[in-house]
C-alpha positions as CSV (number, residue, x, y, z in Angstrom):
1,X,141.3,70.1,90.9
2,X,143.6,71.1,93.2
3,X,142.0,70.0,96.5
4,X,141.7,66.4,94.7
5,X,145.5,66.8,94.0
6,X,145.9,67.8,97.9
7,X,143.9,65.2,98.9
8,X,145.9,62.2,97.0
9,X,149.4,64.0,98.4
10,X,148.4,63.8,101.9
11,X,147.3,60.7,101.6
12,X,150.3,59.8,100.0
13,X,152.5,61.5,102.8
14,X,150.5,59.7,105.8
15,X,151.1,56.4,104.4
16,X,154.4,56.9,104.0
17,X,155.0,57.8,106.8
18,X,153.3,54.6,108.6
19,X,156.2,52.9,106.2
20,X,158.8,55.1,107.9
21,X,157.3,54.3,111.1
22,X,157.5,50.5,111.2
23,X,161.2,51.0,109.5
24,X,162.0,53.1,112.4
25,X,160.3,50.9,115.1
26,X,162.2,47.5,113.5
27,X,165.7,49.7,114.1
28,X,165.2,50.5,117.4
29,X,163.7,47.1,118.1
30,X,167.6,46.2,116.4
31,X,169.8,48.5,117.9
32,X,168.4,47.8,121.6
33,X,169.0,43.7,121.0
34,X,172.3,44.8,119.4
35,X,173.2,47.3,122.5
36,X,171.7,44.4,125.1
37,X,173.8,42.2,123.6
38,X,177.2,43.7,123.2
39,X,176.5,45.2,126.8
40,X,176.6,42.0,128.2
41,X,179.4,40.5,126.5
42,X,181.6,43.2,126.7
43,X,180.8,46.1,128.4
44,X,181.7,49.4,127.9
45,X,183.0,48.6,124.9
46,X,182.8,50.8,121.8
47,X,180.5,48.6,120.2
48,X,178.2,48.9,122.8
49,X,178.4,52.8,122.8
50,X,178.0,52.6,119.0
51,X,174.7,50.6,119.7
52,X,173.3,52.7,122.1
53,X,173.9,55.8,119.7
54,X,172.3,54.3,117.1
55,X,169.6,53.3,119.1
56,X,168.7,56.5,120.6
57,X,169.0,58.0,116.6
58,X,166.2,55.3,115.7
59,X,164.2,56.4,118.7
60,X,164.5,60.2,118.3
61,X,163.5,59.5,114.3
62,X,160.5,57.1,115.8
63,X,159.1,59.8,118.0
64,X,159.8,62.4,115.4
65,X,157.7,60.4,112.6
66,X,155.0,59.1,115.4
67,X,154.4,62.8,116.3
68,X,154.3,64.3,112.1
69,X,151.7,61.4,111.8
70,X,149.7,62.4,114.9
71,X,149.3,65.9,113.5
72,X,148.5,65.1,110.1
73,X,145.9,62.4,110.9
74,X,142.3,63.3,110.6
75,X,140.0,62.9,113.6
76,X,137.7,59.5,113.0
77,X,133.7,60.6,113.3
78,X,132.3,57.3,113.1
79,X,130.7,58.7,110.1
80,X,130.9,57.2,106.5
81,X,133.8,58.1,104.4
82,X,131.9,58.2,101.6
83,X,129.1,60.0,103.0
84,X,126.1,58.3,101.8
85,X,123.1,59.7,102.4
86,X,120.4,57.7,104.2
87,X,118.1,55.0,103.0
88,X,115.2,56.4,104.7
89,X,112.1,58.7,102.9
90,X,113.7,61.7,101.6
91,X,110.7,63.6,102.1
92,X,107.4,62.5,103.4
93,X,105.6,64.9,101.4
94,X,107.2,64.4,98.2
95,X,105.2,62.8,95.7
96,X,106.2,59.9,93.8
97,X,105.8,59.5,89.8
């Protein structure tokens, strides 16, 4: 029973990392826009540097989540996930009843 539980936990972790990665990407986009806008309105202001700092934090979190997700994902082989048996003849010398 342990392998199935481990597989379920693994899939949940991968799913959660996908969600977190998209959240961090949204944060990077938001803070990049805010930093550009504030830098255009008031260059060198405290608000601009706060936006730049938050942009750097979200970028670091996004990179960390992406690397963790890349490390966890299993490589795609092109085989079916359920490992179905082929539909051809099992054995040509096998007599059917």
